[in-house]
C-alpha positions as CSV (number, residue, x, y, z in Angstrom):
1,M,0.0,0.2,-0.2
2,K,2.9,2.4,0.7
3,K,4.3,1.8,-2.8
4,I,1.1,2.6,-4.3
5,I,0.9,6.2,-2.4
6,V,4.3,6.9,-3.3
7,Y,4.1,6.1,-7.0
8,T,0.9,8.2,-7.0
9,L,2.4,11.2,-5.4
10,G,5.4,10.8,-7.6
11,L,3.3,11.0,-10.7
12,L,1.0,13.8,-9.5
13,L,4.2,15.7,-8.8
14,F,5.8,14.8,-12.3
15,A,2.4,15.9,-14.0
16,A,2.3,19.3,-11.9
17,V,5.9,20.2,-12.9
18,S,5.7,19.0,-16.6
19,C,2.6,21.1,-17.5
20,T,3.6,24.2,-15.9
21,E,4.9,26.0,-19.3
22,D,3.4,26.4,-22.7
23,A,5.5,25.4,-25.5
24,E,7.3,28.1,-27.3
25,L,6.4,28.7,-30.8
26,W,9.2,29.6,-33.2
27,D,9.6,30.3,-36.7
28,S,12.8,31.4,-38.6
29,S,13.0,34.8,-40.2
30,A,12.9,33.1,-43.7
31,V,9.9,30.6,-43.0
32,D,8.1,31.6,-46.2
33,F,11.1,30.5,-48.3
34,A,12.3,27.5,-46.5
35,G,11.6,24.2,-48.0
36,E,12.3,21.5,-50.3
37,Y,11.3,21.9,-53.9
38,W,11.2,19.9,-57.3
39,A,12.4,22.0,-59.9
40,D,13.6,21.8,-63.5
41,H,16.5,23.6,-64.8
42,T,15.8,24.4,-68.6
43,H,18.2,25.8,-71.0
44,D,17.3,26.3,-74.8
45,G,14.5,23.7,-74.6
46,E,16.6,21.3,-72.9
47,S,15.1,20.0,-69.5
48,T,16.8,18.4,-66.8
49,G,13.5,17.1,-65.5
50,M,12.3,17.5,-61.9
51,V,15.3,17.4,-59.3
52,G,15.3,18.3,-55.7
53,I,16.4,21.7,-54.5
54,Q,16.6,23.2,-51.0
55,L,16.0,26.7,-49.5
56,Y,16.8,27.2,-45.8
57,N,17.6,30.0,-43.4
58,T,21.1,31.1,-42.5
59,A,22.5,30.8,-39.2
60,A,22.3,34.6,-38.9
61,D,18.5,34.4,-39.0
62,N,18.4,38.0,-39.9
63,G,15.5,37.9,-42.7
64,T,17.9,39.1,-45.4
65,E,19.3,36.0,-47.0
66,I,18.9,32.2,-47.4
67,W,20.7,29.2,-48.4
68,L,19.9,27.8,-52.0
69,T,21.2,24.4,-53.0
70,D,20.8,21.8,-55.5
71,N,22.3,19.2,-53.4
72,K,24.3,18.0,-56.2
73,T,21.1,17.0,-58.3
74,F,21.8,19.5,-61.2
75,W,25.1,21.4,-61.3
76,D,26.4,21.3,-57.4
77,Y,25.8,24.8,-56.3
78,K,25.1,26.1,-52.8
79,V,24.9,29.9,-52.2
80,K,23.7,32.5,-49.8
81,C,21.1,34.5,-51.6
82,P,19.6,38.0,-50.7
83,I,15.8,37.9,-50.1
84,N,13.1,40.5,-49.9
85,K,10.6,38.9,-47.4
86,E,7.6,41.4,-48.2
87,S,7.7,40.6,-51.9
88,L,8.9,36.9,-51.5
89,T,11.6,37.6,-54.2
90,F,15.2,36.5,-54.0
91,G,18.4,37.1,-56.3
92,G,22.0,38.4,-56.4
93,T,25.0,38.6,-58.8
94,D,28.5,37.2,-58.0
95,L,27.3,34.9,-55.3
96,V,30.1,32.6,-54.1
97,N,29.3,29.0,-54.6
98,A,30.0,27.3,-51.2
99,V,30.6,23.7,-52.6
100,K,34.1,22.8,-51.9
101,D,36.5,22.5,-54.7
102,Y,34.0,24.2,-57.2
103,N,34.6,28.0,-56.2
104,I,32.8,29.9,-58.9
105,K,30.6,32.9,-58.8
106,I,26.8,32.4,-59.5
107,S,24.0,34.9,-60.4
108,I,20.4,34.3,-59.5
109,T,17.9,36.9,-61.0
110,D,14.0,36.9,-61.1
111,G,13.7,34.7,-58.0
112,K,10.2,34.5,-56.5
113,I,8.1,32.2,-54.4
114,L,4.3,32.2,-55.2
115,K,2.2,31.0,-52.4
116,K,-0.3,28.2,-53.5
117,A,0.2,29.0,-57.1
118,A,1.1,25.2,-58.1
119,H,-0.5,21.7,-57.7
120,S,1.2,18.5,-56.6
121,K,0.8,15.5,-58.7
122,S,-2.1,14.7,-56.3
123,G,-3.8,18.1,-56.9
124,V,-2.7,19.5,-53.5
125,P,-2.2,23.4,-53.8
126,V,1.5,24.1,-53.2
127,D,4.0,27.0,-53.4
128,S,5.7,27.6,-56.7
129,I,9.5,28.7,-57.3
130,F,11.1,30.4,-60.0
131,Y,14.5,31.8,-60.7
132,K,17.1,32.3,-63.3
133,I,20.7,31.0,-62.8
134,E,24.0,31.6,-64.5
135,F,27.3,30.0,-63.6
136,E,30.5,31.7,-64.1
137,D,32.2,29.0,-65.8
138,E,29.5,28.8,-68.5
139,P,28.9,32.9,-69.2
140,G,25.8,33.8,-71.0
141,V,24.4,30.6,-70.6
142,I,21.1,31.3,-68.3
143,Y,19.0,28.2,-67.0
144,E,15.5,28.8,-66.1
145,V,14.2,27.0,-62.9
146,K,10.8,26.2,-62.4
147,G,9.2,24.0,-59.7
148,L,6.9,23.6,-56.8
149,R,7.1,22.7,-53.1
150,K,7.4,19.2,-52.1
151,T,4.5,17.7,-50.2
152,G,6.5,14.9,-48.6
153,F,4.1,12.2,-49.8
154,A,5.2,9.4,-52.1
155,E,2.6,9.9,-54.7
156,D,3.8,13.6,-55.4
157,S,7.4,12.6,-55.9
158,Y,9.2,12.8,-59.4
């Protein structure tokens, strides 16, 4: 009987202590940009097909830049890119590629996120992404990148 009382008091104490604070909700300063996308890099009618790209916040979390990377699915690029949070646009010239052993400059223009402007394969409304990208080692060749946010569902994968 003594054990039951001790266990009950311990359980009540644990419940009282663990429920005293509400969970803190937190978003990064680049939450509207951040995510994984399916994107197609096209030049002169030649398409790569849909490959994965990612946009995510920088460690500074200052609301002025994001990381943009193709994770070696197209060209092997990763750049810190300036953003405009109000207009959901991004871009910059002479951005330094952070990929080790591929130290070139990259320009990104006309970048934008359009909220719920695309539909996944299964018909779910998702964000759309568009930008143009030019690589220093291929001057004058501009790729148009068009895509949509990943849903995480297998039926929406490319």
